[in-house]
N, C-alpha and C positions, 0 to 999 in steps of 0.2 A: 491097537483102532486106530491112533491117533494117526498112525503110518497109513495105516488105507485111506483114513480119511483125507490125507494128505495129496493121497495116491491120485484118490477119487477127480478130486480138486482139481490137481494138475492135466486130469485128461478134458476134463470139460474146460477147462478153460484150452488148452488147447488145441481140442478137437474142430472152434471154429477156422485156423489158421492153419492148417494141415486141409479142408477142404477148399480154401476161397488160393489156391495155385492153381491157375488158370493153366492145361496143359493144351498145346500146341499139336492139332493132327496130321500128317500131312497130307496135301490134295482139301486141303480142309479150306475153306473163303474165309475163316478168320485167322489165316493166321494175323502175325503182326509184320508190318511193312515197315524197311525202313525209308524214309520221305522224309525227304528236308525239303518244305514250303518255300518258295520264291518271295520276298516281298514283289508285295506291288508296281509296278515300274509306272515312271513320272506320267507316262502315256494313258497307263490305264486311267490312277485317279483322274486327271483330267479328263477323259470323259467320260468317265462314273459322276462326275459334277454335273458335266454340263448336261449329261442325261435327267439327274436330278433336278436344274434345271427347268427345265424342259419340262417338267411334268408334272413340277407346280406353276408354272406357267401354261397347262393346259389346266390344272384344275383351278386357277383363277379364273380364266375366262371362262368356265360354265358356269364357276361361284356368279358368277355379273351376270353371265342370260340366267337366269338363279333370280339373281338380285331384282334382275330389270324386271321379271313376268308377279314378283311380292312385291315391287314398285307400282306398278299397275292395278293389280290388286287390293295397294292404299289408298288410289285415288278415289276408284269404284267405293271408298269406303270402306273396305274387307282387309282387316289386319288378318296378315299370313303367319303362326306360331311359329314356323322358322326364320321368318326375319333375321330375329335377334341372335340366332343361330350364325344362319348365311353374316351377319356383317360381322360378328367373332372370329370366322374361318377366313375373312375375306382380308380382314386388317391381321391378321400373324403372320397370312403365307406371303402378302405382299410386302412385312417385315421381313421375313428369313428370304425375299427373291430379291430385297434391297441391299440386305447383306450377303449372301451368296453373289450378287453379279459387281459390289466395293473390295470384295477380295482381290 
């Protein structure tokens, strides 16, 4: 009886390991390919950095326009609920752009 119990236990433990083996069929689009990733070149990194700076500057410009609208409403005596959030976003972006340009 104990031999049967041990045998059944071993089968239950081995079954998941046997079912997890992957099989690759010819012509399948799930075949593993031996592809080595090349590190990005210095020019690609610089271009990506410049694109990120441009994006941040454009976002700063749009935030500036939103702040102008909020400040005009403030002069009329109406406080915009987004004024604080816009100011915080602008502060964070300006610090980020300043650091990126300084590099």
